[in-house]
NUVO-117561 format. One record per residue (C-alpha): x, y, z. Coordinates in steps of 0.25 Angstrom, whole numbers. Layout:
N
+-------+-------+-------+
|     x |     y |     z |
+-------+-------+-------+
|     X |     Y |     Z |
...
+-------+-------+-------+
***
This chain:
439
+-------+-------+-------+
|     x |     y |     z |
+-------+-------+-------+
|     3 |  -100 |    25 |
|     2 |   -89 |    13 |
|    13 |   -79 |    16 |
|    13 |   -64 |    15 |
|    26 |   -62 |     7 |
|    36 |   -60 |    12 |
|    32 |   -57 |    27 |
|    46 |   -51 |    31 |
|    46 |   -42 |    19 |
|    32 |   -37 |    21 |
|    35 |   -34 |    35 |
|    47 |   -26 |    31 |
|    39 |   -18 |    21 |
|    28 |   -15 |    31 |
|    39 |   -10 |    41 |
|    49 |    -3 |    33 |
|    42 |     0 |    19 |
|    49 |    -1 |     6 |
|    63 |     1 |    11 |
|    61 |   -13 |    17 |
|    59 |   -19 |     3 |
|    72 |   -12 |    -2 |
|    80 |   -17 |    10 |
|    76 |   -32 |     7 |
|    82 |   -30 |    -7 |
|    96 |   -25 |    -4 |
|   101 |   -36 |   -13 |
|    99 |   -34 |   -28 |
|    91 |   -45 |   -35 |
|    96 |   -48 |   -50 |
|    87 |   -57 |   -59 |
|    95 |   -61 |   -71 |
|    91 |   -68 |   -84 |
|    76 |   -64 |   -85 |
|    69 |   -57 |   -96 |
|    67 |   -43 |   -91 |
|    54 |   -37 |   -97 |
|    57 |   -22 |   -93 |
|    44 |   -16 |   -99 |
|    50 |    -3 |  -100 |
|    61 |    -7 |  -109 |
|    66 |   -19 |  -117 |
|    65 |   -34 |  -112 |
|    78 |   -39 |  -107 |
|    82 |   -54 |  -109 |
|    90 |   -60 |   -98 |
|    91 |   -48 |   -90 |
|    96 |   -43 |   -77 |
|    86 |   -38 |   -67 |
|    90 |   -32 |   -53 |
|    82 |   -27 |   -42 |
|    86 |   -21 |   -29 |
|    79 |   -14 |   -17 |
|    66 |   -14 |   -24 |
|    70 |    -8 |   -37 |
|    75 |   -13 |   -51 |
|    90 |   -11 |   -52 |
|    94 |   -17 |   -65 |
|    86 |   -22 |   -78 |
|    96 |   -26 |   -88 |
|   101 |   -37 |   -98 |
|   110 |   -49 |   -95 |
|   123 |   -45 |   -90 |
|   118 |   -32 |   -82 |
|   126 |   -30 |   -69 |
|   120 |   -36 |   -57 |
|   122 |   -29 |   -44 |
|   132 |   -35 |   -35 |
|   126 |   -44 |   -24 |
|   113 |   -45 |   -31 |
|   105 |   -58 |   -30 |
|   104 |   -63 |   -44 |
|    94 |   -73 |   -49 |
|    94 |   -79 |   -63 |
|    80 |   -79 |   -69 |
|    83 |   -82 |   -83 |
|    71 |   -86 |   -91 |
|    62 |   -77 |   -83 |
|    56 |   -64 |   -85 |
|    56 |   -51 |   -77 |
|    46 |   -40 |   -79 |
|    41 |   -29 |   -70 |
|    30 |   -32 |   -60 |
|    16 |   -31 |   -66 |
|     7 |   -19 |   -63 |
|    -7 |   -22 |   -61 |
|   -15 |    -8 |   -63 |
|   -28 |   -13 |   -58 |
|   -30 |   -24 |   -47 |
|   -38 |   -27 |   -35 |
|   -28 |   -36 |   -28 |
|   -28 |   -34 |   -13 |
|   -43 |   -34 |   -12 |
|   -45 |   -19 |   -12 |
|   -59 |   -12 |   -11 |
|   -61 |     3 |   -11 |
|   -75 |    10 |   -14 |
|   -87 |     4 |    -7 |
|  -102 |     5 |   -12 |
|  -105 |    19 |    -6 |
|  -101 |    27 |   -18 |
|   -96 |    25 |   -33 |
|   -84 |    35 |   -31 |
|   -75 |    32 |   -20 |
|   -61 |    38 |   -23 |
|   -57 |    39 |    -8 |
|   -56 |    24 |    -6 |
|   -43 |    18 |    -7 |
|   -39 |     3 |   -10 |
|   -27 |     6 |    -1 |
|   -36 |     4 |    11 |
|   -42 |    -9 |     5 |
|   -30 |   -18 |     0 |
|   -26 |   -31 |     6 |
|   -12 |   -32 |     3 |
|   -12 |   -47 |     8 |
|   -23 |   -51 |    -2 |
|   -19 |   -63 |   -10 |
|   -21 |   -55 |   -23 |
|    -9 |   -47 |   -21 |
|     0 |   -60 |   -20 |
|    -7 |   -65 |   -33 |
|    -4 |   -52 |   -40 |
|    11 |   -53 |   -36 |
|    10 |   -68 |   -42 |
|     6 |   -61 |   -55 |
|    18 |   -52 |   -55 |
|    10 |   -39 |   -51 |
|    18 |   -30 |   -43 |
|    10 |   -17 |   -43 |
|    -5 |   -16 |   -44 |
|   -16 |    -5 |   -44 |
|   -26 |   -10 |   -33 |
|   -39 |    -5 |   -37 |
|   -53 |    -4 |   -30 |
|   -65 |   -10 |   -37 |
|   -72 |    -3 |   -49 |
|   -86 |    -3 |   -44 |
|   -85 |    12 |   -41 |
|   -83 |    24 |   -50 |
|   -71 |    27 |   -41 |
|   -68 |    16 |   -32 |
|   -55 |    21 |   -25 |
|   -40 |    23 |   -25 |
|   -31 |    12 |   -31 |
|   -18 |     8 |   -25 |
|    -5 |     4 |   -33 |
|     2 |    -7 |   -25 |
|    15 |   -14 |   -26 |
|    12 |   -29 |   -23 |
|    23 |   -31 |   -13 |
|    21 |   -40 |    -1 |
|    16 |   -32 |    10 |
|     8 |   -32 |    23 |
|     0 |   -19 |    21 |
|    -4 |   -11 |     9 |
|     7 |    -1 |    12 |
|    17 |   -11 |     8 |
|    12 |   -11 |    -6 |
|     9 |     3 |    -9 |
|    16 |    11 |   -20 |
|    20 |    26 |   -18 |
|    18 |    34 |   -31 |
|    27 |    45 |   -36 |
|    19 |    55 |   -28 |
|    22 |    48 |   -15 |
|     8 |    43 |   -13 |
|     2 |    29 |   -13 |
|     0 |    25 |   -27 |
|   -14 |    23 |   -32 |
|   -25 |    27 |   -42 |
|   -40 |    29 |   -42 |
|   -50 |    18 |   -46 |
|   -62 |    22 |   -55 |
|   -72 |    14 |   -63 |
|   -84 |    16 |   -72 |
|   -92 |     6 |   -80 |
|  -101 |    -4 |   -74 |
|   -94 |    -7 |   -61 |
|   -98 |     7 |   -54 |
|  -112 |     7 |   -59 |
|  -121 |     2 |   -48 |
|  -132 |     6 |   -39 |
|  -131 |    20 |   -33 |
|  -123 |    27 |   -27 |
|  -115 |    21 |   -39 |
|  -119 |    25 |   -53 |
|  -128 |    18 |   -62 |
|  -123 |    23 |   -76 |
|  -110 |    26 |   -83 |
|  -113 |    40 |   -84 |
|  -116 |    42 |   -70 |
|  -103 |    35 |   -66 |
|   -95 |    45 |   -74 |
|  -104 |    57 |   -68 |
|  -100 |    52 |   -54 |
|   -86 |    52 |   -57 |
|   -86 |    65 |   -64 |
|   -93 |    71 |   -52 |
|   -83 |    66 |   -42 |
|   -71 |    71 |   -50 |
|   -78 |    85 |   -51 |
|   -79 |    85 |   -36 |
|   -64 |    81 |   -35 |
|   -61 |    93 |   -44 |
|   -69 |   102 |   -35 |
|   -62 |    96 |   -22 |
|   -48 |    98 |   -29 |
|   -52 |   113 |   -32 |
|   -57 |   116 |   -18 |
|   -44 |   110 |   -12 |
|   -35 |   118 |   -21 |
|   -43 |   131 |   -18 |
|   -42 |   128 |    -3 |
|   -26 |   129 |    -4 |
|   -25 |   121 |     9 |
|   -34 |   129 |    17 |
|   -41 |   119 |    26 |
|   -53 |   128 |    27 |
|   -55 |   128 |    12 |
|   -52 |   114 |     9 |
|   -64 |   105 |     5 |
|   -67 |    93 |    14 |
|   -58 |    82 |    12 |
|   -64 |    72 |     2 |
|   -56 |    59 |     0 |
|   -63 |    55 |   -13 |
|   -61 |    68 |   -19 |
|   -46 |    69 |   -15 |
|   -44 |    56 |   -22 |
|   -50 |    62 |   -35 |
|   -42 |    74 |   -34 |
|   -30 |    65 |   -34 |
|   -35 |    59 |   -47 |
|   -38 |    73 |   -53 |
|   -24 |    78 |   -49 |
|   -18 |    65 |   -56 |
|   -13 |    59 |   -43 |
|   -21 |    47 |   -44 |
|   -24 |    39 |   -57 |
|   -38 |    34 |   -60 |
|   -39 |    19 |   -63 |
|   -52 |    18 |   -70 |
|   -60 |     5 |   -72 |
|   -67 |     6 |   -85 |
|   -71 |    -5 |   -96 |
|   -81 |     0 |  -107 |
|   -76 |     9 |  -118 |
|   -86 |    20 |  -114 |
|   -82 |    19 |   -99 |
|   -68 |    21 |  -103 |
|   -71 |    34 |  -110 |
|   -79 |    39 |   -98 |
|   -66 |    37 |   -90 |
|   -58 |    45 |  -100 |
|   -68 |    56 |  -100 |
|   -68 |    57 |   -85 |
|   -52 |    57 |   -86 |
|   -52 |    68 |   -96 |
|   -62 |    76 |   -88 |
|   -55 |    76 |   -75 |
|   -41 |    73 |   -79 |
|   -37 |    61 |   -71 |
|   -28 |    50 |   -75 |
|   -34 |    37 |   -78 |
|   -30 |    23 |   -80 |
|   -41 |    15 |   -87 |
|   -43 |     1 |   -81 |
|   -49 |   -11 |   -88 |
|   -54 |    -4 |  -100 |
|   -61 |   -16 |  -107 |
|   -65 |    -7 |  -119 |
|   -52 |     0 |  -120 |
|   -50 |    -6 |  -134 |
|   -62 |     1 |  -139 |
|   -57 |    15 |  -134 |
|   -42 |    15 |  -135 |
|   -40 |    28 |  -142 |
|   -49 |    36 |  -132 |
|   -41 |    29 |  -120 |
|   -28 |    33 |  -127 |
|   -32 |    47 |  -129 |
|   -35 |    48 |  -115 |
|   -21 |    43 |  -111 |
|   -28 |    33 |  -102 |
|   -20 |    21 |   -98 |
|   -27 |     8 |   -97 |
|   -26 |    -4 |   -87 |
|   -33 |   -16 |   -94 |
|   -37 |   -29 |   -89 |
|   -36 |   -41 |   -99 |
|   -45 |   -53 |   -95 |
|   -45 |   -67 |  -100 |
|   -59 |   -69 |   -96 |
|   -67 |   -56 |   -99 |
|   -80 |   -54 |   -93 |
|   -87 |   -48 |   -80 |
|   -93 |   -36 |   -85 |
|  -100 |   -31 |   -97 |
|   -92 |   -18 |   -99 |
|   -80 |   -26 |  -100 |
|   -85 |   -36 |  -111 |
|   -76 |   -30 |  -122 |
|   -63 |   -31 |  -114 |
|   -52 |   -36 |  -124 |
|   -38 |   -40 |  -123 |
|   -35 |   -31 |  -134 |
|   -36 |   -18 |  -126 |
|   -22 |   -18 |  -122 |
|   -17 |   -18 |  -136 |
|   -27 |    -8 |  -141 |
|   -24 |     2 |  -130 |
|    -9 |    -1 |  -132 |
|   -11 |     3 |  -147 |
|   -18 |    16 |  -143 |
|    -7 |    20 |  -134 |
|   -14 |    18 |  -121 |
|    -5 |    13 |  -109 |
|   -11 |    -1 |  -105 |
|    -9 |    -9 |   -92 |
|   -15 |   -22 |   -87 |
|   -22 |   -25 |   -74 |
|   -28 |   -37 |   -67 |
|   -40 |   -31 |   -60 |
|   -37 |   -43 |   -51 |
|   -45 |   -51 |   -47 |
|   -51 |   -49 |   -61 |
|   -38 |   -54 |   -67 |
|   -29 |   -62 |   -58 |
|   -16 |   -54 |   -55 |
|    -8 |   -67 |   -57 |
|   -12 |   -67 |   -71 |
|    -8 |   -52 |   -74 |
|     2 |   -56 |   -85 |
|    -9 |   -61 |   -94 |
|   -14 |   -47 |   -96 |
|    -2 |   -44 |  -104 |
|    -3 |   -57 |  -112 |
|   -18 |   -55 |  -115 |
|   -15 |   -41 |  -120 |
|    -3 |   -45 |  -129 |
|   -12 |   -56 |  -135 |
|   -22 |   -45 |  -139 |
|   -12 |   -36 |  -146 |
|    -5 |   -28 |  -135 |
|    10 |   -27 |  -136 |
|    19 |   -36 |  -127 |
|    26 |   -24 |  -122 |
|    14 |   -16 |  -119 |
|     7 |   -28 |  -112 |
|    19 |   -30 |  -103 |
|    20 |   -15 |  -100 |
|     5 |   -16 |   -97 |
|     8 |   -25 |   -85 |
|    19 |   -17 |   -80 |
|    23 |    -3 |   -83 |
|    11 |     3 |   -89 |
|     3 |    -2 |   -77 |
|    14 |     5 |   -68 |
|    12 |    18 |   -77 |
|    -3 |    18 |   -74 |
|     0 |    17 |   -59 |
|    11 |    28 |   -61 |
|    21 |    18 |   -56 |
|    29 |    17 |   -68 |
|    41 |    24 |   -62 |
|    43 |    12 |   -52 |
|    37 |     0 |   -58 |
|    32 |    -7 |   -71 |
|    45 |   -10 |   -78 |
|    59 |   -16 |   -76 |
|    68 |    -3 |   -74 |
|    79 |     0 |   -65 |
|    74 |     9 |   -53 |
|    60 |     3 |   -53 |
|    53 |    -5 |   -43 |
|    58 |   -20 |   -43 |
|    44 |   -25 |   -47 |
|    46 |   -37 |   -56 |
|    41 |   -51 |   -59 |
|    49 |   -63 |   -64 |
|    41 |   -71 |   -74 |
|    44 |   -86 |   -79 |
|    42 |   -81 |   -93 |
|    36 |   -71 |  -103 |
|    25 |   -63 |   -96 |
|    15 |   -64 |  -107 |
|    16 |   -80 |  -107 |
|     6 |   -88 |  -100 |
|    17 |   -97 |   -95 |
|    24 |   -85 |   -88 |
|    23 |   -85 |   -73 |
|    27 |   -74 |   -63 |
|    38 |   -80 |   -55 |
|    41 |   -68 |   -46 |
|    36 |   -54 |   -42 |
|    44 |   -44 |   -36 |
|    39 |   -30 |   -30 |
|    50 |   -20 |   -27 |
|    60 |   -31 |   -28 |
|    53 |   -40 |   -18 |
|    48 |   -54 |   -23 |
|    33 |   -54 |   -20 |
|    30 |   -67 |   -28 |
|    38 |   -79 |   -31 |
|    32 |   -90 |   -39 |
|    42 |  -100 |   -33 |
|    37 |   -97 |   -19 |
|    25 |  -107 |   -16 |
|    17 |   -97 |    -9 |
|    19 |   -87 |   -20 |
|    16 |   -97 |   -31 |
|     2 |   -99 |   -24 |
|    -2 |   -85 |   -27 |
|     2 |   -87 |   -42 |
|    -4 |  -100 |   -45 |
|   -16 |  -100 |   -35 |
|   -21 |  -112 |   -27 |
|   -25 |  -113 |   -12 |
|   -21 |  -101 |    -4 |
|   -18 |   -92 |   -16 |
|   -29 |   -83 |   -12 |
|   -26 |   -82 |     2 |
|   -18 |   -71 |     8 |
|   -14 |   -80 |    20 |
|   -18 |   -94 |    24 |
|   -26 |   -97 |    36 |
|   -17 |   -97 |    49 |
|   -23 |  -109 |    56 |
|   -14 |  -122 |    57 |
|   -23 |  -131 |    49 |
|   -23 |  -122 |    36 |
|    -8 |  -124 |    33 |
|     5 |  -132 |    36 |
|    10 |  -132 |    50 |
|    22 |  -124 |    45 |
|    13 |  -113 |    39 |
|     5 |  -114 |    52 |
|    17 |  -111 |    60 |
+-------+-------+-------+
***
């Protein structure tokens, strides 16, 4: 029977929270001999890497002291790098806005993610430890995104991340272009799309003003509006906009709206980014890009090009990669960096785009994205160079807990596919498994 891994740990997390994870790591773990790709600093050959109680303790060269009593593993010939950060994913089968309106900022993918969905195990098998889970792009504003640690858990609460403000971490998904152009009440043109968004943000500005003027007087406060409350968070800089956009003119429309209303934005996909890199750089808008080995699907993405990463890097634009899973399989995420390097992006920039730059876009760089003492023990063990087609993710660790091990037969199924790989659990009837599994 396909397992929820590990059952005992998941139960502890559910019962006692993150403290239970820490108590399960009272003994330090030291991995020695591997190449350490730190991202934030120099690569260390044959390094010493120690984690304890969910945090990175030591990142050093051969000969660095190992804590007394630590469990030591020799992983010479392997590579250790930070866990991968996917800035745009749909794992967990999320859904937010429905067909009733084109703008629905009040909907939350928090209320719509299945943490036992097979796609999460596949992402772990690809080395992804943190993901920005997004609603779809069929709306101008389709809902609130959620940043998750891909821990093994029983409920969504086990995967949540708390940001520096003490709130559940997440952004707001917006989109333009062809996806949101449909029959009424959706807009039929690009101009009408922008007009509807502008109208809603003006309403949010008015709502914010009325709330401020009321000074807490319940008699003067406007009627509560969940949609406008969310947009006020965007206006106040408390929530980042993650904006789906492809064509060069659509990219510039986003930048106009961003300038007009002052919200922070990450541009996603940006198929035509290589056409307008200077404008993107001038707006100081980071880009989360997708690199496809088989482009197609929509006319507005016809000019997507692997060189976008290199062009944006040269222009000084922060670049991260994403899977848009299931558009790109999470298990193949490392290929994005390889494609970008092949098209001219620097090796260092491409590896950073898989890790630390993505963490910065999610405002989580203080706790993840690089191998540094004090950061969360989110890391992966690779069989070889991450840009090699022959490299395999051998292990994935989140907060120091191993969530994927290629040596484990059931975990290997998530990585390689085959019968049962897409099922969150096997049928419970006796005739669908071995007698031992049935018991």
